[in-house]
MDAnalysis code that builds the backbone (N, CA, C; Angstrom):
import MDAnalysis as mda
import numpy as np

u = mda.Universe.empty(249, n_residues=83, atom_resindex=np.repeat(np.arange(83), 3), trajectory=True)
u.add_TopologyAttr("name", ["N", "CA", "C"] * 83)
u.add_TopologyAttr("resid", np.arange(1, 84))
u.add_TopologyAttr("resname", ["MET", "ILE", "SER", "ALA", "GLU", "VAL", "ALA", "ILE", "TYR", "PRO", "LEU", "LYS", "SER", "SER", "HIS", "ALA", "THR", "LYS", "VAL", "ILE", "ASP", "ASN", "SER", "ILE", "LYS", "THR", "LEU", "ASN", "ASN", "SER", "ASN", "ILE", "ASP", "TYR", "THR", "VAL", "ASN", "SER", "MET", "ASN", "THR", "ARG", "LEU", "ARG", "GLY", "ARG", "LYS", "GLU", "GLU", "ILE", "PHE", "ASN", "THR", "LEU", "GLU", "THR", "MET", "PHE", "SER", "GLU", "ALA", "GLU", "THR", "THR", "GLY", "GLY", "GLU", "VAL", "SER", "MET", "VAL", "VAL", "THR", "ILE", "THR", "ASN", "ALA", "GLY", "GLU", "LYS", "ASP", "LEU", "ILE"])
u.atoms.positions = np.array([
    [-11.831, 17.207, -12.658],
    [-11.807, 17.077, -11.097],
    [-13.095, 16.061, -10.716],
    [-12.815, 15.449, -9.657],
    [-13.860, 14.457, -9.184],
    [-13.865, 14.745, -7.660],
    [-14.979, 14.274, -7.001],
    [-15.135, 14.143, -5.675],
    [-15.436, 12.827, -5.118],
    [-15.104, 12.476, -4.103],
    [-15.288, 11.168, -3.400],
    [-15.529, 11.335, -1.865],
    [-16.348, 10.470, -1.450],
    [-16.632, 10.296, -0.009],
    [-16.166, 8.786, 0.356],
    [-15.264, 8.905, 1.464],
    [-14.832, 7.568, 1.750],
    [-14.954, 7.386, 3.277],
    [-15.354, 6.116, 3.685],
    [-15.447, 5.620, 5.042],
    [-14.651, 4.346, 5.270],
    [-13.725, 4.158, 6.252],
    [-13.078, 3.110, 6.517],
    [-13.748, 2.393, 7.749],
    [-14.010, 1.136, 7.709],
    [-14.568, 0.418, 8.795],
    [-13.623, -0.747, 9.244],
    [-12.838, -0.849, 10.243],
    [-11.997, -1.815, 10.406],
    [-12.913, -2.853, 11.136],
    [-12.694, -4.156, 10.742],
    [-13.427, -5.306, 11.260],
    [-12.522, -6.092, 12.186],
    [-13.140, -6.779, 13.292],
    [-12.522, -7.504, 14.143],
    [-11.216, -6.870, 14.862],
    [-11.299, -5.426, 15.076],
    [-10.246, -4.834, 15.601],
    [-10.442, -4.248, 16.884],
    [-9.540, -4.246, 17.796],
    [-9.799, -3.641, 19.096],
    [-9.291, -2.182, 19.030],
    [-8.659, -1.779, 18.115],
    [-8.139, -0.410, 17.916],
    [-8.535, 0.299, 16.569],
    [-9.936, 0.269, 16.547],
    [-10.513, 0.852, 15.223],
    [-10.150, 2.452, 15.088],
    [-10.049, 3.194, 15.920],
    [-9.738, 4.596, 15.812],
    [-8.350, 4.728, 15.380],
    [-7.455, 3.956, 15.868],
    [-6.070, 4.136, 15.324],
    [-6.038, 3.803, 13.812],
    [-6.834, 2.712, 13.485],
    [-6.729, 2.183, 11.920],
    [-7.191, 3.366, 11.231],
    [-8.471, 3.843, 11.662],
    [-8.965, 5.000, 10.888],
    [-8.058, 6.317, 10.663],
    [-7.490, 6.640, 11.886],
    [-6.717, 7.758, 11.969],
    [-5.497, 7.591, 11.004],
    [-4.943, 6.362, 11.212],
    [-3.538, 6.288, 10.292],
    [-4.142, 6.259, 8.726],
    [-5.247, 5.845, 8.446],
    [-5.549, 5.842, 7.137],
    [-5.738, 7.371, 6.666],
    [-6.218, 8.086, 7.386],
    [-6.563, 9.628, 7.118],
    [-5.211, 10.384, 7.162],
    [-4.336, 9.957, 7.954],
    [-3.092, 10.600, 7.968],
    [-2.246, 10.512, 6.597],
    [-2.575, 9.648, 5.846],
    [-1.833, 9.394, 4.601],
    [-2.332, 10.471, 3.602],
    [-3.464, 11.094, 3.812],
    [-3.764, 12.332, 2.995],
    [-2.915, 13.624, 3.181],
    [-2.034, 13.584, 4.163],
    [-1.158, 14.636, 4.471],
    [-0.076, 14.649, 3.194],
    [0.115, 13.463, 2.669],
    [0.925, 13.490, 1.624],
    [0.600, 13.301, 0.290],
    [-0.720, 13.892, 0.188],
    [-1.386, 13.874, -1.250],
    [-1.437, 15.263, -1.706],
    [-1.871, 15.519, -3.068],
    [-2.205, 16.742, -3.511],
    [-3.582, 17.071, -3.763],
    [-4.439, 16.499, -2.558],
    [-5.832, 16.644, -2.959],
    [-6.302, 17.431, -1.785],
    [-7.524, 18.114, -1.986],
    [-8.368, 18.735, -0.996],
    [-9.127, 17.724, -0.304],
    [-9.220, 17.772, 1.150],
    [-9.956, 16.761, 1.822],
    [-10.552, 17.584, 3.132],
    [-11.541, 17.121, 3.580],
    [-12.267, 17.203, 4.934],
    [-12.716, 16.108, 5.531],
    [-12.284, 16.044, 6.747],
    [-12.606, 14.860, 7.569],
    [-13.905, 15.294, 8.432],
    [-14.956, 14.376, 8.320],
    [-16.240, 14.764, 8.804],
    [-16.242, 13.453, 9.968],
    [-17.406, 13.487, 10.540],
    [-17.690, 12.501, 11.811],
    [-17.942, 11.185, 11.193],
    [-18.464, 10.935, 9.960],
    [-18.780, 9.567, 9.589],
    [-18.016, 9.291, 8.102],
    [-17.470, 10.275, 7.564],
    [-16.544, 9.990, 6.306],
    [-15.578, 11.014, 6.166],
    [-14.796, 11.049, 5.088],
    [-13.762, 11.908, 4.578],
    [-14.218, 12.328, 3.305],
    [-14.085, 13.680, 2.785],
    [-14.569, 13.925, 1.596],
    [-13.240, 14.476, 0.837],
    [-13.062, 13.885, -0.266],
    [-11.874, 14.189, -1.127],
    [-12.231, 14.930, -2.505],
    [-11.354, 15.780, -2.935],
    [-11.744, 16.551, -4.253],
    [-10.243, 16.671, -4.809],
    [-10.187, 16.289, -6.055],
    [-8.949, 16.421, -6.985],
    [-8.961, 15.719, -8.209],
    [-7.921, 15.690, -8.776],
    [-7.890, 14.935, -10.165],
    [-8.217, 13.394, -9.979],
    [-8.774, 12.995, -11.108],
    [-9.233, 11.558, -11.038],
    [-8.062, 10.598, -10.503],
    [-6.890, 10.794, -11.277],
    [-5.826, 9.771, -10.781],
    [-5.325, 9.908, -9.491],
    [-5.289, 11.162, -9.000],
    [-4.923, 11.411, -7.488],
    [-5.865, 10.951, -6.679],
    [-7.302, 10.926, -6.837],
    [-8.237, 10.407, -5.956],
    [-8.137, 8.822, -5.924],
    [-8.054, 8.200, -6.985],
    [-7.834, 6.860, -7.068],
    [-6.434, 6.394, -6.360],
    [-5.533, 7.035, -6.693],
    [-4.285, 6.703, -5.910],
    [-4.460, 6.852, -4.323],
    [-5.049, 7.863, -4.078],
    [-5.135, 8.257, -2.671],
    [-6.096, 7.108, -1.866],
    [-7.181, 6.694, -2.570],
    [-8.161, 5.792, -2.121],
    [-7.221, 4.446, -1.847],
    [-6.454, 4.026, -2.817],
    [-5.677, 2.763, -2.786],
    [-4.599, 2.902, -1.420],
    [-3.995, 4.039, -1.364],
    [-2.975, 4.292, -0.208],
    [-4.022, 4.250, 0.967],
    [-4.987, 4.817, 1.126],
    [-5.794, 4.762, 2.429],
    [-6.106, 3.376, 2.693],
    [-6.584, 2.567, 1.773],
    [-7.013, 1.234, 1.935],
    [-5.913, 0.366, 2.486],
    [-4.736, 0.547, 1.701],
    [-3.615, -0.253, 2.033],
    [-3.005, 0.057, 3.521],
    [-3.036, 1.340, 3.812],
    [-2.720, 1.689, 5.269],
    [-3.644, 1.061, 6.334],
    [-5.117, 1.179, 6.033],
    [-5.957, 0.566, 6.765],
    [-5.812, -0.985, 7.174],
    [-5.483, -1.638, 5.999],
    [-5.214, -3.030, 6.025],
    [-3.928, -3.443, 6.720],
    [-2.867, -2.681, 6.509],
    [-1.800, -2.932, 7.197],
    [-1.798, -2.758, 8.711],
    [-2.524, -1.745, 9.050],
    [-2.676, -1.469, 10.519],
    [-3.694, -2.358, 11.180],
    [-4.839, -2.585, 10.587],
    [-5.904, -3.264, 11.194],
    [-6.358, -4.543, 10.654],
    [-5.685, -5.115, 9.587],
    [-6.017, -6.304, 9.161],
    [-7.238, -6.371, 8.057],
    [-8.356, -6.834, 8.640],
    [-9.464, -6.908, 7.919],
    [-10.358, -5.505, 7.984],
    [-10.643, -5.000, 6.933],
    [-11.318, -3.575, 6.821],
    [-12.361, -3.603, 5.403],
    [-13.144, -2.754, 5.794],
    [-14.066, -2.494, 4.798],
    [-14.160, -1.081, 4.384],
    [-14.074, -0.701, 3.137],
    [-14.040, 0.771, 2.698],
    [-15.312, 0.962, 1.692],
    [-16.070, 1.913, 2.098],
    [-17.043, 2.545, 1.416],
    [-16.731, 3.637, 0.713],
    [-16.999, 3.756, -0.610],
    [-16.658, 4.966, -1.415],
    [-17.750, 5.407, -2.368],
    [-17.969, 6.488, -2.408],
    [-19.026, 7.183, -3.324],
    [-18.129, 8.322, -4.236],
    [-18.239, 8.185, -5.540],
    [-17.416, 9.046, -6.449],
    [-18.224, 9.599, -7.374],
    [-18.144, 10.835, -7.691],
    [-18.756, 11.530, -8.481],
    [-18.027, 12.764, -9.344],
    [-18.401, 12.858, -10.615],
    [-17.777, 13.926, -11.463],
    [-18.508, 15.012, -11.644],
    [-19.587, 14.998, -10.901],
    [-20.563, 16.097, -10.898],
    [-19.948, 17.443, -9.872],
    [-20.116, 18.536, -10.504],
    [-19.763, 19.638, -9.567],
    [-20.492, 19.843, -8.509],
    [-19.952, 20.371, -7.421],
    [-20.756, 20.659, -6.126],
    [-22.023, 21.323, -6.186],
    [-22.077, 22.309, -7.282],
    [-23.264, 23.034, -7.403],
    [-24.533, 22.188, -8.030],
    [-23.867, 21.139, -8.744],
    [-24.754, 20.126, -9.446],
    [-25.347, 19.088, -8.513],
    [-24.885, 18.998, -7.398],
    [-25.353, 18.011, -6.331],
    [-26.619, 18.525, -5.482],
    [-26.883, 19.831, -5.584],
    [-27.834, 20.402, -4.795],
    [-29.269, 20.232, -5.439],
])
């Protein structure tokens, strides 16, 4: 299991919220646990699923919003190890 924090930043877009929301909606079709926060989304699952999900989120944001930036932090440390 790994965890990731991801944030999507639409660039040059007048509908940034829509781009972010559409990217997050792709998580409904995944087999990972996720929590949407005000500044990022936290993902937890198997490594392959996390990386596939990140690609899907980026592709959706790119399709909806054109130029986007995605910031991701990935760890294989357990949550108790992060304290």
